[in-house]
VOGU-298737 format. One record per residue: residue number from 1; residue in three letters; x, y negated, z of N, C-alpha, C, CB in turn. Coordinates in pm, 1 decimal, decimal comma, padded with zeros to 6 digits. Glycine has a CB too. Layout:
// VOGU-298737
> NUM_ALA_X_Y_Z_X_Y_Z_X_Y_Z_X_Y_Z
...
This chain:
// VOGU-298737
> 1_UNK_-02503,9_-02222,6_02393,7_-02472,8_-02103,9_02323,2_-02356,2_-02117,4_02266,1_-02563,2_-02066,5_02231,0
> 2_UNK_-02283,0_-02006,4_02293,1_-02129,0_-02007,2_02227,2_-02111,5_-01979,7_02092,7_-02039,7_-01908,6_02287,4
> 3_UNK_-02023,4_-02061,3_02026,9_-01989,7_-01995,5_01891,2_-01938,9_-01865,2_01861,9_-01906,3_-02063,1_01835,9
> 4_UNK_-01986,2_-01821,6_01778,0_-01933,5_-01671,9_01746,4_-01801,7_-01670,0_01662,9_-02047,3_-01586,7_01659,1
> 5_UNK_-01709,5_-01568,3_01706,5_-01570,9_-01566,6_01630,8_-01622,3_-01512,5_01502,5_-01441,7_-01468,7_01701,3
> 6_UNK_-01493,7_-01523,8_01414,3_-01512,9_-01436,2_01288,0_-01527,5_-01288,5_01313,2_-01394,4_-01452,7_01193,5
> 7_UNK_-01458,0_-01248,0_01397,7_-01460,5_-01087,9_01421,6_-01622,2_-01054,9_01465,2_-01338,4_-01036,7_01561,9
> 8_UNK_-01654,8_-01144,4_01540,2_-01831,8_-01111,4_01592,0_-01898,2_-01103,8_01461,7_-01923,8_-01251,3_01696,8
> 9_UNK_-01885,0_-01213,4_01375,6_-01988,5_-01227,1_01272,7_-01956,9_-01098,1_01158,9_-01978,0_-01392,2_01200,6
> 10_UNK_-01831,6_-01061,3_01170,2_-01798,9_-00937,5_01084,2_-01872,5_-00820,3_01131,9_-01647,4_-00902,8_01084,9
> 11_UNK_-01855,7_-00811,9_01290,8_-01931,1_-00724,1_01344,2_-02067,4_-00699,2_01307,3_-01926,9_-00746,3_01453,3
> 12_UNK_-02139,7_-00824,3_01307,8_-02268,6_-00819,8_01296,8_-02329,8_-00787,2_01152,9_-02310,5_-00939,1_01345,5
> 13_UNK_-02237,9_-00820,1_01061,3_-02260,8_-00789,2_00920,4_-02232,7_-00624,0_00895,2_-02158,0_-00887,4_00826,9
> 14_UNK_-02141,8_-00572,4_00976,5_-02115,8_-00417,1_00956,4_-02228,3_-00336,6_01026,7_-01967,3_-00370,0_01021,0
> 15_UNK_-02304,4_-00408,5_01141,4_-02408,4_-00343,5_01178,3_-02517,8_-00344,8_01091,8_-02440,8_-00381,8_01288,3
> 16_UNK_-02543,3_-00454,2_01034,4_-02658,2_-00451,5_00921,5_-02646,2_-00358,7_00811,5_-02670,5_-00581,7_00854,6
> 17_UNK_-02508,3_-00334,9_00762,5_-02492,0_-00244,8_00650,7_-02504,6_-00110,6_00676,3_-02375,0_-00260,3_00592,6
> 18_UNK_-02543,8_-00050,9_00571,2_-02590,5_00096,1_00582,5_-02424,2_00168,7_00518,9_-02766,1_00133,9_00461,1
> 19_UNK_-02361,0_00099,4_00457,9_-02235,2_00172,4_00402,4_-02133,0_00223,5_00523,6_-02150,8_00064,1_00299,4
> 20_UNK_-02060,5_00301,3_00465,2_-01954,4_00342,7_00570,8_-01815,9_00309,0_00534,0_-01957,1_00492,3_00596,5
> 21_UNK_-01815,7_00251,1_00402,2_-01672,3_00199,8_00356,3_-01690,6_00034,3_00319,3_-01614,2_00295,8_00206,4
> 22_UNK_-01592,6_-00038,6_00356,3_-01615,9_-00178,8_00329,1_-01470,5_-00228,3_00276,5_-01672,7_-00261,9_00467,6
> 23_UNK_-01484,5_-00316,2_00175,1_-01375,3_-00387,8_00126,8_-01361,3_-00534,7_00194,8_-01390,5_-00396,2_-00025,0
> 24_UNK_-01234,1_-00580,2_00193,5_-01201,4_-00693,4_00237,6_-01282,4_-00813,3_00154,0_-01052,9_-00697,8_00231,5
> 25_UNK_-01299,3_-00801,5_00034,9_-01389,6_-00902,7_-00027,5_-01527,2_-00910,9_00005,9_-01389,2_-00888,2_-00157,9
> 26_UNK_-01578,0_-00842,8_00085,3_-01697,4_-00826,0_00118,1_-01737,3_-00928,6_00232,7_-01712,7_-00688,7_00150,0
> 27_UNK_-01623,0_-00972,9_00304,9_-01601,5_-01075,7_00416,7_-01574,4_-01203,2_00366,5_-01490,9_-01041,3_00507,6
> 28_UNK_-01512,1_-01226,8_00268,4_-01456,3_-01344,3_00223,7_-01531,0_-01477,4_00220,2_-01416,5_-01318,5_00106,0
> 29_UNK_-01677,7_-01423,0_00216,5_-01762,5_-01566,3_00244,2_-01779,9_-01638,0_00385,7_-01907,8_-01541,7_00204,4
> 30_UNK_-01709,1_-01548,8_00480,5_-01703,3_-01581,2_00621,9_-01596,2_-01686,9_00640,3_-01674,3_-01454,9_00708,9
> 31_UNK_-01522,6_-01672,0_00583,2_-01384,5_-01749,2_00611,4_-01260,8_-01735,0_00527,2_-01337,4_-01712,7_00740,2
> 32_UNK_-01134,3_-01801,5_00534,7_-01046,7_-01763,6_00441,3_-00974,6_-01638,0_00463,2_-00962,7_-01860,4_00424,6
> 33_UNK_-00889,4_-01590,6_00359,6_-00835,3_-01486,2_00353,8_-00768,0_-01414,2_00472,7_-00766,2_-01505,7_00268,0
> 34_UNK_-00665,6_-01516,9_00502,3_-00585,2_-01487,0_00636,2_-00661,8_-01443,6_00742,2_-00513,5_-01602,9_00688,6
> 35_UNK_-00767,7_-01542,3_00773,3_-00861,4_-01526,9_00901,6_-00930,2_-01398,0_00890,5_-00974,9_-01645,3_00916,2
> 36_UNK_-00994,2_-01363,0_00770,6_-01070,0_-01243,3_00757,4_-00972,4_-01125,3_00778,2_-01142,2_-01237,3_00618,4
> 37_UNK_-00850,5_-01133,7_00715,0_-00749,3_-01014,6_00744,2_-00722,1_-01005,6_00872,7_-00618,8_-01022,9_00677,9
> 38_UNK_-00711,1_-01122,8_00953,2_-00672,6_-01106,4_01093,1_-00800,5_-01050,6_01176,0_-00619,2_-01250,1_01152,4
> 39_UNK_-00900,4_-01075,1_01146,1_-01038,9_-01041,3_01201,6_-01050,8_-00893,2_01187,2_-01161,7_-01117,8_01123,9
> 40_UNK_-01020,3_-00839,2_01053,6_-01027,7_-00709,8_01040,5_-00930,4_-00639,8_01111,8_-01025,4_-00678,4_00918,1
> 41_UNK_-00805,6_-00665,6_01122,0_-00690,9_-00614,1_01192,9_-00757,0_-00597,4_01340,2_-00552,6_-00719,8_01184,6
> 42_UNK_-00792,6_-00684,1_01388,2_-00840,5_-00706,6_01535,0_-00937,5_-00588,1_01552,5_-00918,9_-00861,6_01563,1
> 43_UNK_-01025,9_-00556,3_01449,1_-01137,5_-00466,5_01474,6_-01073,5_-00330,3_01442,1_-01272,7_-00500,7_01384,7
> 44_UNK_-00979,3_-00302,2_01383,1_-00905,2_-00194,6_01368,0_-00839,5_-00142,6_01512,5_-00803,4_-00229,9_01262,5
> 45_UNK_-00772,6_-00247,7_01564,0_-00710,1_-00238,6_01707,4_-00806,9_-00208,5_01806,1_-00642,1_-00366,5_01751,6
> 46_UNK_-00915,4_-00257,3_01786,1_-01039,0_-00235,7_01895,8_-01091,3_-00094,7_01873,4_-01173,9_-00349,1_01875,3
> 47_UNK_-01065,2_-00019,2_01764,6_-01129,4_00098,3_01728,3_-01264,4_00098,2_01659,5_-01140,0_00168,0_01837,2
> 48_UNK_-01292,9_-00014,2_01611,9_-01426,3_-00040,4_01544,9_-01427,5_00008,0_01392,4_-01459,3_-00199,6_01551,6
> 49_UNK_-01314,9_-00004,9_01349,4_-01285,4_00011,2_01194,0_-01149,9_00105,6_01177,7_-01258,0_-00150,5_01118,0
> 50_UNK_-01137,4_00180,5_01085,3_-01026,2_00249,9_01044,4_-00973,7_00200,0_00912,1_-01056,7_00389,6_01039,0
> 51_UNK_-00852,2_00180,9_00905,6_-00788,2_00133,7_00769,2_-00761,7_00240,4_00678,9_-00656,5_00061,9_00787,7
> 52_UNK_-00839,2_00229,6_00578,3_-00795,5_00351,9_00458,1_-00699,2_00330,8_00360,1_-00907,3_00390,3_00368,7
> 53_UNK_-00700,3_00195,5_00332,6_-00594,0_00164,9_00232,7_-00585,6_00012,5_00217,2_-00624,1_00234,7_00091,5
> 54_UNK_-00523,1_-00033,1_00121,5_-00513,1_-00175,9_00105,2_-00658,0_-00235,0_00069,0_-00404,7_-00209,2_-00008,7
> 55_UNK_-00707,9_-00303,8_00158,3_-00815,7_-00381,4_00142,0_-00937,5_-00288,5_00161,1_-00810,9_-00452,2_00009,0
> 56_UNK_-00929,4_-00176,8_00203,3_-01051,0_-00083,2_00231,6_-01039,7_-00026,7_00377,3_-01056,0_00044,6_00122,7
> 57_UNK_-01158,0_-00041,2_00424,0_-01185,8_-00010,5_00577,3_-01302,8_00085,7_00585,2_-01222,8_-00148,3_00665,6
> 58_UNK_-01312,3_00171,9_00687,3_-01414,0_00283,5_00702,2_-01472,8_00241,6_00840,1_-01346,7_00446,2_00699,1
> 59_UNK_-01573,7_00280,0_00867,9_-01641,1_00273,9_00984,1_-01581,0_00381,7_01087,9_-01788,5_00293,6_00953,8
> 60_UNK_-01571,0_00341,3_01209,8_-01487,9_00426,8_01304,7_-01574,1_00473,9_01430,8_-01357,4_00341,2_01356,2
> 61_UNK_-01550,8_00597,2_01480,5_-01619,6_00635,4_01585,8_-01506,0_00696,1_01687,6_-01734,6_00734,7_01540,9
> 62_UNK_-01527,2_00710,3_01800,8_-01415,8_00754,1_01901,7_-01445,8_00922,8_01903,4_-01435,1_00669,1_02075,2
> 63_UNK_-01292,3_00980,5_01882,0_-01310,5_01128,4_01886,1_-01320,0_01166,5_02020,0_-01201,1_01205,9_01820,1
> 64_UNK_-01413,8_01267,5_02046,6_-01432,1_01336,1_02178,3_-01304,3_01426,7_02226,3_-01561,9_01429,1_02166,4
> 65_UNK_-01230,5_01464,1_02117,1_-01118,0_01525,4_02156,3_-00998,2_01449,3_02211,9_-01081,6_01592,3_02055,8
> 66_UNK_-00968,7_01345,4_02136,5_-00845,3_01270,3_02157,8_-00885,1_01135,5_02215,3_-00762,1_01254,3_02024,6
> 67_UNK_-01007,3_01067,8_02195,1_-01020,1_00961,2_02258,7_-00985,0_00855,1_02151,6_-00940,4_00963,0_02382,3
> 68_UNK_-00909,9_00890,5_02041,3_-00880,6_00787,3_01942,5_-00975,1_00769,6_01842,6_-00763,1_00809,8_01880,5
> 69_UNK_-00987,0_00650,1_01773,9_-01061,8_00609,0_01652,8_-01042,2_00707,0_01558,8_-01023,2_00477,9_01596,7
> 70_UNK_-01167,6_00746,2_01494,6_-01138,7_00832,9_01374,9_-01254,9_00784,4_01273,3_-01144,7_01006,6_01412,3
> 71_UNK_-01220,2_00837,7_01155,0_-01335,2_00797,6_01038,2_-01474,6_00847,4_01086,8_-01302,6_00875,3_00879,6
> 72_UNK_-01544,2_00761,5_01059,5_-01710,7_00813,0_01083,4_-01756,4_00799,7_00951,9_-01818,1_00715,5_01194,6
> 73_UNK_-01802,8_00927,7_00888,0_-01861,5_00939,7_00774,6_-01925,8_01083,8_00756,0_-01766,2_00904,7_00675,3
> 74_UNK_-02055,3_01074,3_00717,6_-02130,7_01206,9_00720,8_-02057,1_01315,7_00617,0_-02295,6_01179,1_00674,1
> 75_UNK_-01996,5_01249,2_00505,5_-01951,9_01338,7_00403,3_-01778,5_01363,5_00430,9_-01991,2_01265,6_00246,1
> 76_UNK_-01748,6_01308,0_00533,5_-01603,2_01325,7_00590,2_-01520,6_01216,0_00485,6_-01539,8_01511,0_00577,5
> 77_UNK_-01392,1_01249,2_00503,7_-01287,9_01169,4_00415,1_-01319,3_01160,1_00265,3_-01146,9_01236,4_00425,5
> 78_UNK_-01349,1_01281,9_00224,0_-01397,6_01306,4_00075,2_-01497,0_01198,5_00031,1_-01471,3_01452,2_00059,2
> 79_UNK_-01609,0_01176,2_00115,6_-01705,8_01105,0_00088,9_-01664,9_00954,3_00100,4_-01811,1_01146,1_00169,4
> 80_UNK_-01596,3_00920,6_00211,1_-01542,1_00778,4_00211,4_-01460,1_00744,1_00111,6_-01472,8_00747,7_00322,8
> 81_UNK_-01374,0_00838,0_00049,7_-01281,9_00812,7_-00054,1_-01358,8_00773,6_-00177,5_-01193,5_00932,4_-00078,7
> 82_UNK_-01469,1_00860,3_-00195,8_-01543,6_00837,5_-00318,0_-01620,6_00708,7_-00326,5_-01634,8_00945,3_-00337,1
> 83_UNK_-01668,8_00666,5_-00188,3_-01743,1_00552,9_-00194,2_-01653,5_00439,6_-00220,9_-01820,0_00535,0_-00074,7
> 84_UNK_-01525,5_00439,5_-00170,1_-01433,9_00329,3_-00194,2_-01390,5_00306,8_-00325,9_-01324,0_00343,2_-00120,8
> 85_UNK_-01383,2_00458,1_-00411,7_-01344,9_00427,8_-00545,3_-01467,5_00353,8_-00614,5_-01302,1_00561,4_-00621,9
> 86_UNK_-01590,2_00403,0_-00595,5_-01709,7_00348,9_-00647,8_-01712,2_00213,7_-00630,3_-01822,9_00404,2_-00593,6
> 87_UNK_-01696,6_00164,9_-00502,4_-01696,8_00016,0_-00470,5_-01583,1_-00065,8_-00534,5_-01687,8_-00003,3_-00319,0
> 88_UNK_-01481,9_-00004,9_-00545,7_-01381,0_-00080,5_-00605,5_-01389,1_-00084,1_-00783,3_-01242,3_-00014,0_-00549,0
> 89_UNK_-01487,4_-00010,1_-00809,1_-01510,8_-00028,6_-00990,3_-01433,8_00094,7_-01037,8_-01430,5_-00193,6_-01076,2
> 90_UNK_-01380,8_00164,1_-00961,4_-01300,2_00293,5_-01051,9_-01378,9_00408,1_-01083,5_-01175,3_00361,4_-00973,1
> 91_UNK_-01388,8_00433,5_-01225,0_-01462,1_00539,8_-01271,3_-01387,1_00681,7_-01226,7_-01478,4_00522,1_-01429,0
> 92_UNK_-01461,2_00770,9_-01184,2_-01394,6_00905,9_-01120,2_-01517,3_01020,1_-01146,6_-01353,9_00885,4_-00928,9
> 93_UNK_-01461,8_01114,2_-01151,2_-01545,4_01245,5_-01152,9_-01503,8_01356,5_-01080,1_-01558,7_01295,2_-01279,1
> 94_UNK_-01575,5_01456,3_-01043,6_-01504,8_01575,0_-00940,2_-01415,5_01657,5_-01048,3_-01637,3_01696,2_-00850,9
> 95_UNK_-01321,4_01720,2_-00978,2_-01217,7_01803,0_-01056,5_-01279,9_01911,7_-01107,3_-01100,3_01850,4_-00977,9
> 96_UNK_-01236,5_01997,4_-01213,9_-01261,9_02114,3_-01272,7_-01293,4_02210,0_-01157,2_-01147,9_02156,7_-01361,2
> 97_UNK_-01196,4_02220,6_-01052,6_-01205,5_02326,2_-00953,9_-01334,2_02316,0_-00868,1_-01082,6_02322,4_-00864,4
> 98_UNK_-01363,6_02187,4_-00848,5_-01508,6_02136,2_-00754,1_-01614,6_02165,6_-00857,6_-01518,9_01945,6_-00701,1
> 99_UNK_-01612,3_02130,5_-00969,2_-01720,0_02172,0_-01043,7_-01751,1_02298,1_-01077,5_-01717,8_02119,6_-01139,3
> 100_UNK_-01652,8_02375,1_-01095,3_-01674,8_02533,3_-01094,5_-01734,6_02591,9_-00954,0_-01525,5_02609,2_-01122,4
> 101_UNK_-01682,2_02551,6_-00844,1_-01759,1_02596,5_-00714,1_-01891,8_02540,0_-00712,8_-01687,8_02552,7_-00581,0
> 102_UNK_-01925,1_02418,1_-00741,2_-02058,9_02395,1_-00744,0_-02161,4_02439,3_-00827,6_-02067,5_02294,6_-00748,5
> 103_UNK_-02110,4_02482,8_-00954,3_-02187,1_02549,5_-01051,2_-02192,2_02699,8_-01009,3_-02126,8_02527,9_-01194,1
> 104_UNK_-02115,2_02754,4_-00922,3_-02134,2_02898,9_-00898,9_-02030,3_02980,9_-00991,7_-02290,5_02940,6_-00932,0
> 105_UNK_-01934,2_02929,5_-01047,3_-01836,2_02997,5_-01152,6_-01728,5_03026,3_-01081,3_-01792,8_02913,9_-01277,2
> 106_UNK_-01696,8_02994,4_-00924,6_-01596,0_03019,6_-00851,2_-01644,9_03015,7_-00703,9_-01488,9_02928,6_-00884,3
> 107_UNK_-01579,4_03125,5_-00636,8_-01606,0_03114,4_-00493,0_-01497,7_03062,7_-00403,8_-01642,2_03240,6_-00444,6
> 108_UNK_-01386,3_02996,4_-00469,5_-01294,0_02914,7_-00380,0_-01342,4_02792,7_-00359,1_-01161,8_02897,8_-00429,1
> 109_UNK_-01326,7_02759,5_-00234,7_-01376,5_02611,9_-00179,5_-01267,7_02527,4_-00220,6_-01401,1_02596,7_-00008,0
> 110_UNK_-01286,2_02419,5_-00269,8_-01184,0_02332,7_-00274,4_-01159,0_02254,7_-00139,6_-01209,7_02244,8_-00383,7
> 111_UNK_-01015,5_02256,5_-00086,3_-00997,7_02205,7_00044,3_-00969,1_02054,6_00034,7_-00885,2_02281,3_00116,4
> 112_UNK_-00845,6_02046,2_-00044,6_-00803,3_01903,6_-00051,7_-00886,9_01808,2_-00136,5_-00667,6_01898,4_-00102,8
> 113_UNK_-00874,9_01678,5_-00092,3_-00955,1_01557,0_-00134,0_-00899,2_01524,9_-00281,3_-00934,3_01423,0_-00023,5
> 114_UNK_-00945,3_01580,5_-00392,3_-00887,8_01541,6_-00524,4_-01008,5_01498,2_-00620,0_-00801,5_01667,9_-00589,6
> 115_UNK_-00974,7_01389,1_-00681,2_-01078,6_01349,6_-00773,6_-01001,2_01306,8_-00896,4_-01174,2_01234,2_-00715,9
> 116_UNK_-01089,7_01336,7_-01009,5_-01004,7_01294,6_-01153,4_-01065,8_01124,3_-01172,5_-01061,5_01423,6_-01324,2
> 117_UNK_-00950,8_01048,9_-01188,2_-00971,0_00918,4_-01214,6_-00958,3_00896,5_-01359,7_-00882,4_00837,2_-01139,0
> 118_UNK_-01059,6_00826,8_-01402,6_-01045,9_00777,9_-01556,5_-01014,4_00639,4_-01545,5_-01182,5_00796,0_-01652,1
> 119_UNK_-00903,9_00624,6_-01613,0_-00846,6_00475,0_-01617,1_-00728,1_00461,5_-01525,8_-00958,0_00364,0_-01569,9
> 120_UNK_-00693,9_00317,2_-01473,2_-00579,5_00291,2_-01408,1_-00631,5_00281,1_-01260,5_-00504,9_00163,8_-01465,5
> 121_UNK_-00555,3_00336,3_-01161,2_-00586,4_00324,7_-01017,7_-00459,9_00367,5_-00957,0_-00712,4_00411,8_-00968,2
> 122_UNK_-00421,5_00266,5_-00878,8_-00268,3_00323,8_-00816,6_-00261,4_00302,8_-00674,5_-00130,0_00243,5_-00879,1
> 123_UNK_-00366,4_00275,2_-00597,6_-00359,6_00250,9_-00445,8_-00368,4_00398,8_-00378,3_-00491,3_00146,8_-00391,4
> 124_UNK_-00326,4_00381,8_-00249,3_-00304,2_00514,9_-00171,5_-00423,4_00498,6_-00085,3_-00152,7_00534,1_-00083,5
> 125_UNK_-00530,5_00608,4_-00075,7_-00615,9_00604,0_00009,5_-00606,6_00714,4_00119,1_-00727,0_00600,9_-00055,9
> 126_UNK_-00601,3_00698,1_00245,9_-00582,4_00799,2_00345,9_-00653,7_00753,8_00487,7_-00423,1_00824,1_00363,0
> 127_UNK_-00663,9_00855,2_00554,3_-00729,2_00832,8_00707,4_-00622,3_00885,6_00813,3_-00885,0_00927,2_00730,8
> 128_UNK_-00497,8_00887,2_00771,1_-00408,9_00929,6_00872,1_-00380,8_01086,5_00855,0_-00470,3_00894,2_01013,1
> 129_UNK_-00485,8_01163,9_00850,7_-00474,2_01321,6_00855,8_-00471,9_01363,0_00711,8_-00602,3_01398,7_00937,3
> 130_UNK_-00562,9_01298,9_00625,9_-00565,0_01355,8_00478,5_-00562,6_01232,6_00393,3_-00701,6_01451,8_00441,5
> 131_UNK_-00500,3_01250,6_00269,6_-00478,8_01162,3_00161,0_-00552,6_01205,2_00048,1_-00341,5_01149,8_00127,8
> 132_UNK_-00620,7_01098,4_-00036,1_-00670,1_01103,0_-00169,4_-00589,6_01149,1_-00265,7_-00708,4_00990,5_-00208,5
> 133_UNK_-00589,5_01271,5_-00348,8_-00490,7_01311,6_-00458,0_-00579,1_01277,4_-00580,8_-00437,3_01479,9_-00452,6
> 134_UNK_-00481,3_01199,0_-00663,3_-00561,8_01172,5_-00799,1_-00522,9_01280,7_-00893,2_-00528,4_01024,0_-00870,0
> 135_UNK_-00610,3_01309,2_-00970,3_-00569,3_01391,9_-01099,2_-00600,2_01304,3_-01226,1_-00656,2_01539,8_-01109,8
> 136_UNK_-00523,1_01295,1_-01306,7_-00553,0_01230,5_-01442,4_-00605,1_01291,8_-01573,6_-00444,1_01179,1_-01478,9
């Protein structure tokens, strides 16, 4: 029996989890910080994960159009960003425009990923194509 590498053990844990967004600290019990970061970088290079921001990773799938790894989330980047904010312990709520659309007070569909953040949060979250916009 061969000993599993840290990247292999992280992949096994990823397969067991139902989440689509992962934080670096979720894997710290498997090894040292540098080792975990190196293993996560390897998984990003292999196309199994997509880096969304500092210490935040998302599940990846291969794009049928370009063959490149893209973020895999049923709710798109907006869902992944909100899941990341929740996991990071940041209090957030939908913007006024999104609430108006959901309640039927407006017919304008919010296009950009915007959330209202309560408190302090200064990280940038993006998947390459789109970036999370913070409203205070």
